C-alpha positions in Angstrom: -129.8 -145.3 53.0 -129.7 -141.7 52.3 -132.7 -140.0 50.5 -132.3 -136.7 48.6 -135.3 -134.2 49.3 -136.8 -132.4 46.4 -135.8 -129.1 48.0 -132.5 -130.0 48.6 -129.7 -127.4 47.0 -128.1 -128.8 44.1 -124.6 -130.4 45.0 -125.6 -131.3 48.6 -126.7 -134.9 47.6 -123.2 -135.5 46.1 -121.7 -133.8 49.0 -123.3 -136.1 51.9 -122.5 -139.1 49.8 -118.8 -138.3 49.5 -118.5 -137.3 53.3 -120.3 -140.8 54.2 -118.3 -142.7 52.1 -115.1 -141.2 53.3 -116.2 -141.8 57.0 -116.9 -145.5 56.0 -113.4 -145.8 54.2 -111.3 -143.7 56.5 -109.7 -146.8 58.2 -108.7 -148.1 54.5 -107.8 -144.9 53.0 -107.1 -142.4 56.0 -107.1 -138.9 54.9 -107.9 -139.5 51.2 -110.4 -137.5 49.5 -112.8 -138.9 47.0 -113.9 -137.3 43.9 -117.4 -138.6 42.8 -120.1 -137.8 40.3 -123.3 -139.2 41.3 -126.4 -139.5 38.8 -129.6 -139.4 40.4 -133.3 -138.5 39.8 -134.2 -135.4 41.8 -138.0 -137.0 42.3 -137.6 -140.6 41.1 -141.2 -141.5 41.8 -142.8 -138.1 40.6 -141.4 -137.9 37.3 -141.5 -134.3 37.4 -138.0 -133.3 36.6 -135.5 -135.2 34.2 -132.4 -136.8 35.5 -129.4 -134.5 35.7 -125.8 -134.6 36.6 -124.9 -133.5 39.8 -121.6 -131.4 40.3 -118.2 -132.8 41.1 -117.0 -132.7 44.6 -114.3 -131.7 45.2 -114.4 -129.4 42.3 -112.4 -130.7 39.3 -109.0 -128.6 38.8 -109.0 -125.7 36.1 -107.4 -127.1 33.1 -104.4 -125.1 32.3 -104.7 -123.1 29.0 -102.3 -124.1 26.0 -99.9 -121.3 25.0 -100.4 -119.6 21.7 -97.7 -120.8 19.2 -94.7 -118.4 18.7 -95.5 -115.9 15.8 -93.7 -116.7 12.6 -92.6 -114.4 10.2 -94.3 -113.9 6.9 -93.7 -112.4 3.7 -96.3 -109.5 3.8 -95.5 -107.9 0.2 -98.0 -109.7 -2.2 -96.2 -111.6 -5.2 -96.0 -109.3 -8.2 -96.3 -106.0 -6.3 -94.7 -103.0 -8.1 -91.5 -102.3 -5.7 -90.4 -99.5 -8.0 -92.0 -98.1 -11.2 -90.1 -98.3 -14.5 -87.6 -95.5 -15.2 -85.9 -94.5 -18.5 -83.0 -96.8 -17.5 -84.9 -99.9 -16.5 -88.3 -101.8 -16.3 -90.5 -101.9 -13.3 -89.2 -104.1 -10.5 -91.7 -106.4 -8.9 -91.5 -108.6 -5.8 -90.8 -112.4 -5.9 -91.9 -114.0 -2.8 -89.6 -116.4 -0.8 -90.7 -120.0 -1.2 -90.2 -123.6 -2.3 -91.0 -125.1 -5.5 -90.0 -128.1 -7.7 -87.5 -126.9 -10.5 -86.0 -128.7 -13.5 -87.5 -131.7 -15.9 -90.1 -134.1 -14.2 -88.9 -137.7 -14.7 -91.8 -138.4 -17.4 -90.9 -135.1 -19.5 -88.6 -135.5 -22.5 -85.4 -133.7 -21.7 -82.1 -132.8 -23.2 -78.8 -134.2 -21.4 -77.9 -131.0 -20.3 -81.1 -129.9 -18.6 -81.4 -130.6 -14.9 -83.6 -133.3 -13.4 -86.5 -132.1 -11.1 -85.3 -131.0 -7.6 -86.8 -128.9 -4.9 -85.4 -125.4 -4.1 -86.0 -123.0 -1.3 -85.5 -119.4 -2.7 -85.2 -116.4 -0.7 -87.6 -113.2 -1.6 -85.8 -110.8 -4.3 -86.9 -108.4 -6.8 -87.0 -109.0 -10.7 -87.7 -106.9 -13.3 -91.1 -107.1 -14.9 -89.9 -107.3 -18.4 -86.8 -107.8 -20.3 -84.6 -104.7 -20.5 -85.5 -102.8 -23.6 -83.3 -101.4 -26.2 -84.3 -97.7 -25.3 -83.3 -98.1 -21.8 -80.1 -99.6 -22.5 -79.4 -96.8 -24.9 -80.5 -94.3 -22.5 -78.0 -95.5 -19.6 -75.0 -96.2 -21.7 -75.4 -94.0 -24.9 -75.5 -97.2 -27.4 -77.8 -99.5 -28.8 -76.0 -102.9 -29.5 -79.1 -104.6 -31.0 -78.5 -105.7 -34.6 -81.2 -103.6 -36.4 -79.5 -104.0 -39.8 -80.5 -107.6 -39.8 -83.7 -107.9 -41.6 -86.8 -108.6 -39.7 -85.0 -108.5 -36.3 -87.3 -105.6 -34.9 -86.1 -102.5 -33.4 -87.7 -99.9 -31.3 -87.3 -98.5 -27.9 -89.7 -100.9 -26.8 -88.1 -104.0 -28.0 -86.1 -106.1 -25.7 -82.2 -105.4 -26.2 -80.5 -108.1 -28.1 -77.2 -109.1 -29.3 -75.7 -108.4 -25.9 -72.9 -110.9 -24.2 -73.1 -111.7 -20.6 -70.3 -109.1 -20.1 -72.6 -106.5 -21.5 -75.2 -107.3 -19.2 -72.9 -107.2 -16.1 -71.4 -103.8 -17.2 -75.1 -102.4 -17.7 -76.1 -103.6 -14.4 -73.3 -102.0 -12.6 -73.7 -98.7 -14.5 -77.6 -98.9 -13.5 -76.7 -99.3 -9.7 -74.1 -96.3 -9.8 -76.7 -94.3 -11.7 -79.4 -94.9 -8.7 -76.7 -94.5 -6.1 -76.4 -98.0 -5.1 -73.7 -100.4 -4.8 -72.6 -102.2 -7.7 -72.6 -106.1 -7.4 -69.7 -107.1 -9.6 -66.2 -106.8 -9.5 -63.4 -107.7 -12.2 -63.0 -107.8 -15.7 -63.3 -110.3 -18.5 -60.9 -112.7 -17.0 -62.3 -112.7 -13.4 -65.9 -111.5 -12.5 -67.0 -111.8 -8.7 -70.4 -111.3 -7.3 -70.6 -109.2 -4.0 -73.5 -110.7 -2.1 -73.5 -107.6 0.3 -74.4 -105.2 -2.7 -77.6 -103.3 -2.9 -77.5 -102.6 -6.7 -78.8 -104.5 -9.7 -77.6 -107.9 -10.6 -78.5 -111.0 -12.9 -80.8 -113.5 -11.4 -79.4 -116.6 -10.5 -80.5 -119.9 -12.5 -82.7 -121.0 -9.7 -84.1 -117.5 -9.1 -84.8 -117.2 -12.9 -86.7 -120.7 -13.1 -88.7 -120.1 -9.7 -89.9 -116.8 -11.0 -90.9 -118.1 -14.3 -92.9 -120.8 -12.7 -94.4 -118.4 -10.4 -93.7 -120.9 -7.6 -95.1 -123.7 -9.4 -97.0 -122.6 -12.5 -96.3 -123.1 -16.1 -98.3 -122.3 -19.1 -100.3 -125.3 -20.6 -98.7 -126.3 -24.2 -102.4 -125.0 -25.8 -101.8 -121.7 -23.8 -98.2 -120.9 -25.0 -99.2 -118.5 -27.8 -101.1 -116.3 -25.2 -97.9 -116.1 -23.0 -94.9 -116.2 -25.4 -93.4 -115.2 -28.6 -91.9 -118.4 -30.1 -91.3 -119.7 -33.5 -94.8 -120.7 -34.1 -96.3 -117.3 -33.8 -93.1 -115.1 -34.4 -92.4 -116.9 -37.4 -89.0 -117.7 -36.3 -88.0 -114.2 -37.5 -88.3 -111.3 -34.8 -88.4 -110.3 -31.5 -91.8 -108.3 -30.2 -92.0 -105.3 -28.0 -92.1 -106.3 -24.3 -95.3 -106.8 -22.4 -97.6 -107.6 -25.2 -98.5 -110.9 -24.0 -100.2 -112.4 -20.9 -98.4 -111.8 -17.7 -97.6 -114.7 -15.6 -99.2 -115.1 -11.8 -96.3 -113.1 -10.3 -96.5 -110.1 -12.8 -93.8 -110.9 -15.0 -93.7 -110.8 -18.8 -92.0 -112.5 -21.6 -90.2 -115.0 -19.2 -90.9 -117.5 -21.9 -90.0 -116.6 -25.4 -89.1 -113.4 -27.2 -85.7 -113.1 -26.2 -83.5 -115.7 -24.4 -82.1 -114.2 -21.0 -78.6 -114.3 -19.5 -78.4 -115.5 -15.8 -75.7 -115.6 -13.4 -74.6 -119.1 -13.2 -71.8 -121.1 -14.8 -73.2 -123.6 -17.1 -72.9 -127.0 -15.6 -74.4 -130.1 -17.2 -74.6 -132.4 -14.1 -76.3 -132.2 -10.7 -73.9 -129.5 -9.7 -76.1 -127.2 -12.1 -78.9 -127.1 -9.3 -76.7 -125.6 -6.4 -77.5 -122.2 -5.3 -76.3 -119.7 -4.1 -72.6 -120.0 -5.4 -70.7 -117.5 -3.4 -68.2 -115.3 -5.5 -67.8 -117.7 -8.7 -64.8 -116.6 -10.7 -64.4 -116.8 -14.3 -60.6 -117.6 -14.7 -61.1 -117.0 -18.9 -63.8 -116.3 -21.5 -64.1 -119.9 -22.3 -66.4 -120.8 -19.1 -70.0 -120.9 -20.4 -72.8 -118.9 -18.6 -76.6 -119.9 -18.7 -79.3 -118.5 -20.5 -82.9 -119.3 -20.1 -86.5 -118.9 -21.3 -86.4 -119.8 -25.0 -86.8 -117.2 -27.7 -88.7 -116.2 -31.0 -86.3 -118.3 -32.6 -87.0 -121.6 -31.0 -90.1 -124.0 -30.9 -92.4 -124.8 -28.1 -90.2 -127.5 -26.8 -87.5 -125.1 -26.0 -89.9 -122.4 -24.9 -90.4 -123.8 -21.7 -89.3 -122.7 -18.0 -87.0 -125.9 -17.6 -85.0 -125.3 -20.8 -81.5 -124.1 -20.5 -78.4 -123.6 -22.6 -74.9 -122.0 -22.0 -72.6 -120.2 -24.3 -69.5 -118.2 -23.5 -69.8 -114.9 -21.4 -68.6 -113.1 -24.7 -71.3 -114.7 -26.9 -73.9 -112.4 -28.9 -76.8 -113.1 -30.7 -79.9 -111.8 -32.2 -82.2 -113.7 -29.6 -80.2 -113.0 -26.6 -80.8 -110.5 -24.0 -81.5 -110.2 -20.1 -83.5 -108.8 -17.1 -82.3 -107.2 -14.0 -82.8 -108.5 -10.5 -82.0 -107.1 -7.1 -81.9 -108.6 -3.4 -84.0 -107.4 -1.0 -82.4 -104.8 1.0 -84.2 -105.7 4.4 -86.5 -108.3 5.3 -90.0 -107.4 4.3 -91.8 -109.3 7.0 -94.2 -109.1 9.8 -95.3 -111.4 12.6 -98.7 -112.6 13.0 
């Protein structure tokens, strides 16, 4: 029997027990080491000290630290940050962050047959104008004002959104804007074949997916009772006129009038089946002016059902109407990311 003395240094008793057991079991486990942890009372009869765990012998190995996870790229520019202030030729550009969102009509929502069913979309970051292009900006750049100001009640001023423009008019304006700012135009061709050069540095129309992603600000949508705070539509515009841009509340990503005021042309061809959700489409060609293009967002001439992020409609690219305008987009020239 081995007795621990009260003045024994911590760990000695465990060491002696281990050595004794090794000697006794040497024939059974030759050359083996025994790691033991012994629980004893330092003074079992006096009760002057509480029980304690004695140290392990041999010492337990030091655990290998778990390596830190590899850094991941993150978007360091806040959503809605102004990338370029407004100029005489265009609205301010704001940052739309990369992300994933559910777009289209949810299964329980009433929908038109040409609307897209709900689907997940992953969207790269891009830049989008905070408002629709205005009549003043369009005229300053191109020297003409296409808006139908002679029609009673349409509403005309430099601050009103440009309207009565075709898809071709929007593409021409965007190429001119790119050249005016020393950027590479995004579009090539004419009325019988327009292609999008994805390597461009200039201005373009948003894709349909980009437009809805930005309108929803990743997943947001105004509640029906708040629609009047965010949009000019039939019930508060009396189905009669557009209003100056940015007079309604901004969405969470710094974008005005994504819903209502005037409908907005986007790049995509108008398709009425699940092909409509595919994006990006590289270098889509228009063989003739009968192939329709999408416009989104509803307008002052439509009711609450159509002034919704999921609503979509299409018309030939040469079509013009009082309620139809556009806003400009631009691809991010270089990734605005860092590692954390």
